[in-house]
N, C-alpha and C positions, 0 to 999 in steps of 0.2 A: 716376171721378167718381161720387159717390153723392148729392151735395147741392149745390144752387145757390140763392143768394139774390140777387135782382135787384130793388132797391127801386123802380125806375121802371116795372117791368112790372105789368100789371093783376093777375096772380097772381105775387107775388114769389117764392114757394117752388116749386122743382122738385126732385123726388126721383127718382133713377135706381136701378134694381135693381143690387145688388152682392152677390156670394156672402158669406154670413155676417154681413151688416149690415142692420139694420132701423132706419130713422130714425123717431124719435118726432116727427112733424110738429107736433103741438100744442105741444110744448115747444121747438121749434127756430125760429130766426129770424136777425136781423141779428147778434146778439152771441154766439150759441151754437148748436151742433148737438148734440142729445141722441140717443144711440144706445141701442137696446134689443134684447133677445134676440140678442145677439152669439153667434157660435160661432167655432171656431178658424179658419175660412176668412176671417174678418175681420182676422186678424193681418197685420201688415206695416207699411210706412211710410205714414203719413197726411200729407197736405199740405193746408194751408189757403192759398188764393191770394186776394188782394184786388186788384181792378182799379178804377182810377178812370175814370169815364165821360168826364170832361172832358180830362184830361191823358194818359190811357192809361198812367199809371204802374202798375207792378205790384210787389207785395211778396208773399213766400211764406215760410212756416215749415213745417218737417217735424218729425214726432215718430213714434217707433216705438210700435206697439200690439201687445201679445201677449195673445191670448185663449186661456185654458185651459178645456177641457171636462173637468170632474172625472168620475171613474167613476160610472156610474149605480148601482152597488151594490158591496158588498164592503168589505174582503176577506172571503172565505168559505173556511173549511177544510172539505174533504170527504175521504171515504175512511177515516175513523177507525172501527176495529172496536170492538165492544162489549167484547171481552176480548183481552188479549195475555199472552204468557208470555215469559220470558227466552229469547233465541235466535230469536224471531220476527222476520221482516222487516217493518219499519214502512214503509208506502207511503201517503203522504197528499198531497193537492193543495191549493193555495190559488189562488183566482181573484179578479179584480177586473173590474168591468164596463168597457164601452167608454169610452175617454177619449182626449184629445189634449192633450199628448203621451201616449204609453203610460205607464201606471202602473208604477212600479218595485216589485217584490215582494222582500222579504227575510225570512229565517227566523231565529228565535232558539230555542235549546234551553235551558231552565232559565235564561233571562235572558242567555245568551251567544250571540253571533252564530254561526250554523251554519257549519261548514266547507264549502268548495267541493265536497269529495268527496261530501257528503250532499245537495247541492241540485241539482235538475234544472230548467233553464229551458226552457220549451216556446215554440215560435213563437206569437205572438199572432194573434188573429183580427181582420181588418180589415173594417169595414163600409163601406157605400157612401158615407158622409160622410167617410171617411178616419180614423175613430177606431179605436183598437185595444183589444181585450180582452186582459188579461194572465193568464198561467198559470204556475205554478211548482210543483215537486214536492219532497218531502223523502223520502229513502230511507236506511234504516240498519237494521242488525241490533241488536236491543235487548240491552243488558247491564245488570247490576246498577248499574253506574256512571251510567247514564242517569237513574236514579230518585233523587230527593232527598227524604228523609223520606217515602218511599213513593209519590211522585208524579213523573211526567215532564210538564213544562209546555212545550207547543209554542206559539209565537206567530208569526203572519204579519203583517208590517207592509207596508201599501201606501202609497206616497208619490209625489207630484210635487213636486220641490224648491221650497221657498218658497211653495207654494200649497195643498197638500193632504196630509194624513196621517191614517191610520186603522189600527187593528189588530184582529185577532181572535186568540183563544187557545183552547186545549183542554187539559184535564188528563187524563192517562192514569195510572190507578193501577197500582202494582206488585202483581201477584197474590200474590207471596211475602212481602210486607211484613207484619210482625207488630208491633203496637203494643207498646212496652216496658212492662213492669209498673211502675206508679209505686212509689217507695220507701215503706216503711211510715211512717205519721205518727209524729212524735216523741211518745214516751210511750205509744204504742199497745201493747197486749198482743201478744206474739208467740206466746202459747200455752204458754210454758215455765213450769215450776213455779218458785216463788220460792225 
């Protein structure tokens, strides 16, 4: 129980402490209860009970409430070196701040989902409120096939289904990539004698 309204009492509103729930007393009364600053601990089945003073009849309704704490930051990609060459081992990490439920992290390489062989899922760090920080790694040996038009694009997507989505990306240039020479302009002189 976190709220009681008794119209016949000298002070009709009574608020009780409940983890994850704060009642906005100035906006709450006979017809509504307004909750503010909720966190995931307020999730669960809420019940509203109405009792009649005279006939002692009771009616109740239940409803489920799910409170999501989105991550405090991220996603953030770290560990990218300034320069790579073909054959180097790429080791990068992605992190998202504490959230409840834990944020899901996924990787894309040049717009395509990374294979399970290249992704490392690390155990998350849980804080005292029960929220979890998420970590994931990507590791692979670089080949020419990883670079498209001279660039390898990595993307980390952080999500909580139906509630939160954000992404970060980094571009890594191919050190061996050479821009192709443009074709000569039509009608331009090639330097040959007429």
